[in-house]
C-alpha positions in Angstrom: 0.0 0.0 0.0 1.4 3.4 -0.9 1.5 6.6 1.2 -2.0 7.8 0.0 -3.6 4.7 1.4 -4.7 3.4 -2.1 -3.8 -0.1 -3.2 -2.0 -0.6 -6.5 -3.1 -4.2 -6.8 -5.7 -5.2 -9.4 -9.0 -6.6 -8.3 -9.0 -10.4 -9.0 -11.1 -11.3 -12.0 -13.3 -13.7 -10.0 -14.4 -10.7 -7.8 -15.4 -8.6 -10.8 -19.2 -8.4 -11.2 -18.9 -7.6 -14.9 -16.9 -10.8 -15.5 -19.5 -13.0 -13.9 -22.3 -11.3 -15.8 -20.6 -12.1 -19.1 -19.4 -15.5 -18.0 -22.9 -16.7 -16.9 -24.4 -15.6 -20.2 -21.7 -17.4 -22.1 -22.2 -20.5 -20.0 -26.0 -20.4 -20.6 -25.4 -20.1 -24.4 -23.0 -23.0 -24.3 -25.5 -25.2 -22.4 -28.2 -24.3 -25.0 -25.9 -25.1 -27.9 -24.9 -28.4 -26.4 -28.6 -29.4 -25.7 -29.5 -28.3 -29.3 -26.7 -30.2 -30.9 -27.6 -33.3 -28.8 -31.2 -33.1 -30.0 -30.2 -32.7 -33.6 -27.6 -35.5 -33.4 -30.2 -37.8 -31.7 -32.6 -37.0 -34.6 -30.0 -37.8 -37.2 -28.8 -40.9 -35.5 -32.3 -42.4 -36.0 -31.7 -42.2 -39.7 -34.4 -39.5 -40.3 -34.1 -36.8 -42.8 -35.1 -33.2 -42.2 -36.8 -31.7 -45.2 -40.1 -30.4 -46.3 -40.3 -32.2 -49.6 -43.4 -34.1 -48.5 -45.4 -30.9 -48.9 -45.4 -31.5 -52.7 -46.9 -35.0 -52.4 -50.6 -35.8 -52.8 -52.6 -35.5 -49.6 -55.1 -38.2 -50.3 -57.5 -37.2 -47.6 -60.6 -35.1 -47.5 -61.2 -31.8 -45.6 -64.8 -31.4 -44.4 -65.0 -27.6 -45.2 -62.8 -25.1 -46.9 -62.9 -21.5 -48.1 -61.0 -22.4 -51.3 -61.4 -25.3 -53.7 -59.8 -28.5 -52.4 -59.7 -32.1 -53.6 -58.2 -35.3 -52.2 -55.5 -35.4 -54.9 -54.2 -31.9 -53.9 -50.8 -31.5 -52.3 -50.0 -31.6 -48.6 -48.9 -28.0 -48.7 -52.3 -26.9 -50.2 -54.1 -29.0 -47.5 -52.1 -27.1 -44.8 -53.1 -23.8 -46.4 -56.8 -24.8 -46.4 -56.5 -25.6 -42.7 -54.8 -22.3 -42.1 -57.6 -20.4 -43.8 -60.1 -22.3 -41.7 -58.2 -21.4 -38.5 -57.9 -17.7 -39.7 -61.7 -17.7 -40.4 -62.3 -18.9 -36.8 -59.8 -16.5 -35.2 -60.8 -13.3 -37.0 -64.5 -13.7 -36.5 -63.9 -14.8 -32.9 -61.8 -11.7 -32.2 -64.7 -9.5 -33.3 -67.4 -11.4 -31.4 -65.4 -11.8 -28.2 -64.6 -8.0 -28.2 -68.3 -7.1 -28.5 -69.3 -9.6 -25.8 -66.6 -8.7 -23.4 -67.1 -4.9 -23.7 -70.9 -5.3 -23.3 -70.5 -7.6 -20.3 -67.9 -5.3 -18.7 -69.9 -2.2 -19.1 -73.1 -4.0 -17.9 -71.3 -4.7 -14.6 -71.7 -1.0 -13.8 -75.3 -0.7 -15.0 -77.8 0.7 -12.6 -80.2 -2.1 -13.7 -79.9 -4.7 -11.0 -80.9 -7.7 -13.2 -78.5 -6.7 -16.0 -75.6 -6.3 -13.5 -76.3 -9.7 -11.9 -76.5 -11.4 -15.3 -73.1 -10.0 -16.2 -71.6 -11.1 -13.0 -73.0 -14.6 -13.2 -71.8 -15.0 -16.8 -68.3 -13.9 -16.0 -68.0 -16.1 -12.9 -69.4 -19.2 -14.5 -67.6 -19.0 -17.8 -64.2 -18.0 -16.3 -64.2 -20.9 -13.8 -65.1 -23.8 -16.1 -62.8 -25.4 -18.6 -62.9 -24.2 -22.2 -63.0 -27.8 -23.5 -66.1 -28.5 -21.5 -67.7 -25.4 -22.9 -66.9 -26.4 -26.4 -68.6 -29.8 -25.8 -71.6 -28.0 -24.2 -72.2 -25.6 -27.2 -71.5 -28.3 -29.8 -73.5 -31.3 -28.3 -76.0 -29.8 -25.9 -77.0 -26.6 -27.8 -76.5 -27.0 -31.6 -77.1 -30.7 -31.8 -80.2 -30.4 -29.6 -81.8 -28.3 -32.4 -80.9 -30.8 -35.1 -83.3 -33.8 -34.8 -82.9 -36.4 -37.5 -83.1 -35.1 -41.1 -85.4 -32.2 -40.2 -84.4 -28.6 -40.2 -85.3 -26.5 -37.1 -86.2 -22.9 -37.5 -84.9 -20.7 -34.7 -86.4 -17.2 -34.1 -87.4 -17.1 -37.8 -83.9 -16.2 -38.9 -81.8 -19.3 -38.3 -82.1 -22.8 -39.7 -80.3 -25.6 -37.9 -79.9 -29.3 -38.9 -77.2 -31.9 -38.7 -75.8 -30.6 -42.0 -75.1 -27.2 -40.4 -76.5 -23.9 -39.4 -77.8 -21.3 -42.0 -77.8 -17.6 -41.1 -79.0 -14.5 -43.0 -76.4 -13.2 -45.4 -76.1 -10.5 -48.1 -77.0 -11.5 -51.6 -73.6 -10.8 -53.2 -75.1 -8.9 -56.1 -73.3 -5.8 -57.5 -75.9 -3.6 -55.6 -75.0 -5.3 -52.3 -71.3 -4.8 -52.9 -71.9 -1.1 -53.6 -73.9 -0.9 -50.4 -71.0 -2.5 -48.5 -68.6 0.0 -50.1 -71.0 2.9 -49.0 -70.9 1.5 -45.4 -67.1 1.5 -45.4 -67.0 5.1 -46.8 -69.6 6.1 -44.2 -67.5 4.6 -41.4 -64.4 6.5 -42.5 -66.4 9.7 -42.8 -67.9 9.2 -39.3 -64.4 8.8 -37.8 -63.1 12.0 -39.6 -66.2 14.0 -38.4 -65.8 12.6 -34.9 -62.1 13.7 -34.7 -63.0 17.1 -36.2 -65.7 17.5 -33.5 -63.3 16.6 -30.7 -60.7 19.0 -32.1 -63.2 21.9 -32.4 -64.5 21.3 -28.9 -61.0 21.0 -27.3 -59.2 23.8 -29.1 -61.9 26.3 -29.9 -64.5 25.6 -27.2 -67.2 25.0 -29.9 -70.3 23.1 -29.0 -69.8 20.5 -31.7 -73.6 20.4 -32.3 -73.4 20.6 -36.1 -70.9 17.7 -36.2 -73.2 15.7 -33.8 -76.1 16.2 -36.2 -73.9 15.0 -39.1 -72.9 11.9 -37.1 -76.5 11.1 -36.4 -77.4 11.6 -40.1 -74.5 9.3 -41.1 -75.7 6.7 -38.5 -79.3 6.7 -39.8 -78.1 6.5 -43.4 -75.8 3.6 -42.6 -78.5 1.8 -40.7 -80.9 2.1 -43.7 -78.1 0.9 -46.1 -77.3 -2.0 -43.8 -81.0 -3.1 -43.5 -82.2 -2.6 -47.1 -79.1 -2.1 -49.3 -77.3 -5.3 -48.7 -80.1 -7.5 -50.1 -80.3 -9.9 -47.1 -81.1 -13.5 -48.0 -82.9 -15.3 -45.1 -82.9 -19.1 -44.9 -86.0 -20.6 -46.4 -87.0 -24.2 -45.4 -88.8 -26.3 -48.0 -92.2 -27.8 -47.5 -90.7 -31.2 -46.4 -88.6 -29.5 -43.7 -85.4 -31.2 -44.8 -83.5 -28.7 -46.9 -82.7 -25.0 -46.8 -82.2 -22.4 -49.5 -80.6 -19.0 -49.2 -78.4 -17.6 -46.5 -74.9 -18.6 -45.4 -74.3 -22.2 -44.3 -72.0 -22.8 -41.3 -71.0 -26.2 -40.1 -72.0 -27.1 -36.6 -68.4 -27.6 -35.7 -67.5 -24.1 -36.8 -70.5 -22.6 -35.0 -69.9 -24.5 -31.8 -66.2 -23.6 -31.7 -66.8 -20.0 -32.6 -69.5 -19.5 -29.9 -67.5 -21.3 -27.2 -64.3 -19.3 -28.0 -66.2 -16.0 -28.1 -68.1 -16.4 -24.8 -65.1 -17.9 -23.0 -62.6 -15.2 -24.0 -65.3 -12.5 -23.6 -65.7 -13.3 -19.9 -62.0 -12.5 -19.4 -62.3 -9.4 -21.5 -65.3 -8.3 -19.4 -63.1 -8.4 -16.3 -60.4 -6.4 -18.1 -63.0 -3.8 -19.2 -64.3 -3.6 -15.6 -60.8 -3.1 -14.2 -60.1 -0.4 -16.8 -63.3 1.5 -16.0 -62.5 1.3 -12.3 -59.0 2.7 -13.0 -60.6 6.0 -14.0 -60.9 8.3 -11.1 -64.3 8.9 -9.5 -63.9 12.6 -10.2 -64.3 12.0 -13.9 -67.8 10.5 -13.3 -68.7 13.4 -11.0 -67.5 16.0 -13.5 -69.6 14.4 -16.3 -72.6 14.3 -14.0 -72.0 18.0 -13.0 -72.2 18.9 -16.7 -75.5 17.1 -17.1 -74.2 14.3 -19.2 -76.3 11.1 -18.9 -74.7 7.9 -17.5 -74.5 6.2 -20.8 -72.9 9.1 -22.6 -70.5 9.6 -19.6 -69.4 6.0 -20.0 -68.9 6.3 -23.8 -67.5 9.8 -24.1 -65.6 10.3 -20.8 -64.7 7.0 -19.0 -64.1 4.4 -21.7 -61.6 6.6 -23.7 -59.5 7.0 -20.6 -59.8 3.4 -19.6 -58.4 2.2 -23.0 -54.8 2.8 -21.9 -55.4 0.2 -19.2 -57.6 -2.2 -21.2 -55.6 -2.6 -24.4 -52.4 -4.2 -23.0 -54.4 -6.9 -21.3 -56.7 -7.2 -24.3 -53.6 -8.2 -26.3 -53.0 -11.2 -24.1 -56.6 -12.4 -24.5 -56.5 -12.1 -28.2 -53.4 -14.2 -28.3 -55.0 -16.7 -25.9 -58.0 -17.0 -28.3 -55.7 -17.7 -31.2 -53.9 -20.5 -29.3 -57.2 -21.9 -27.9 -58.6 -22.2 -31.4 -56.4 -25.3 -31.8 -58.9 -27.1 -29.5 -61.2 -27.3 -32.5 -59.7 -30.7 -33.1 -61.9 -32.0 -30.2 -65.1 -31.6 -32.2 -63.7 -32.3 -35.7 -63.4 -28.8 -37.1 -60.7 -29.0 -39.8 -58.3 -26.2 -38.7 -54.6 -26.2 -39.3 -53.9 -28.2 -36.2 -56.4 -30.9 -37.2 -55.1 -31.0 -40.8 -51.5 -31.2 -39.5 -52.3 -34.1 -37.3 -53.7 -36.0 -40.3 -50.6 -35.2 -42.4 -48.3 -36.2 -39.5 -50.0 -39.6 -39.2 -49.7 -40.2 -42.9 -46.1 -39.0 -43.5 -44.5 -39.6 -40.1 -42.8 -36.2 -40.5 -43.4 -35.2 -36.8 -40.6 -32.6 -36.5 -41.4 -30.8 -39.7 -45.2 -30.8 -39.1 -44.9 -29.6 -35.5 -42.4 -26.9 -36.6 -44.9 -25.7 -39.2 -47.7 -25.5 -36.6 -45.4 -23.7 -34.2 -44.3 -21.1 -36.7 -47.9 -20.6 -38.0 -49.3 -19.8 -34.5 -46.3 -17.8 -33.6 -46.6 -15.6 -36.8 -50.3 -15.0 -36.2 -49.7 -14.1 -32.5 -46.8 -11.8 -33.3 -48.9 -10.0 -35.9 -51.8 -9.5 -33.4 -49.3 -8.3 -30.8 -47.7 -5.8 -33.2 -51.1 -4.4 -34.2 -52.2 -4.1 -30.6 -49.0 -2.4 -29.6 -49.6 0.2 -32.3 -53.1 0.7 -31.0 -51.8 0.9 -27.4 -49.4 3.7 -28.5 -52.2 5.7 -29.9 -54.3 5.7 -26.7 -51.5 6.4 -24.3 -51.4 9.8 -22.6 -48.4 12.0 -23.6 -47.0 15.0 -21.9 -46.7 18.1 -24.0 
């Protein structure tokens, strides 16, 4: 030790925290590399090849339903694509339905109507605390199959037709007029969003009443409703005199309908709790301020509370959307031909377990990452920013 009391000796490397941080990470990478090489070596020692050439072989099996043409002599790759489209059809429609159900149930838990509030609470508690697979079986066997007796078609509420062949729902006619009406609805929705943002800007920056814009929004809403009801040329299912066949409408398989309803209601119960928590995160003063301005409870919820609650709701909503995507693989249990079910058939025929499982993994991973990226962008839009 020198005269100043400082030591000239270097700190031993094993006492350096930076060394251990780097060393532990290198050790972890080495362990992962060794484990990976052992798995690959074990796979190769069994005499198996790793390639995706089987995707260009003929499938030789049928797929119960598909959005695109498919025949048994098509390729395995095309069969996987058909299964993926079936999964995507289930996921996208399920995301819309579960969002509507979850938001309605979450808002209903704050309703002043006692019955509506209790129905929401019972729905959330029952659905959240029972297995999803059990609910899938309930909707498929106990609900939809109970309406389909023998070869007869059952009319439900005058708008649905259910038989063992599937469920038929009202659907636009698909004529050029209906497509123009659909285009008008899209343009109207974009116009409504622009008018709404213009109204908010005028009210926030200039202190304007926003009444002319509100009238314009009401007009757009009425016009859109009329176009929706009368412009799309709805085709309702018509049951023949014998009661065994249906014409018109859109036919859905019972497997698709059962899986869709089960997914939507199951995930909707979790979203309802997320919405409830988001609404509760808004301070009570916001409610009181809206009431002091004479705003009705429904308008206070829609215009004051929900916009502020979105910054709490959306991050958790992202997780539920991803859960719905992954849970859609349970469609195998009731025979809906999604990508998981199709992949299982291909695996059994080809024996390409590693390749098929890798395809399934990457497919679900890609869809989940896309949903996560979109939700993160939406989350950035609703976050509060300091100026």
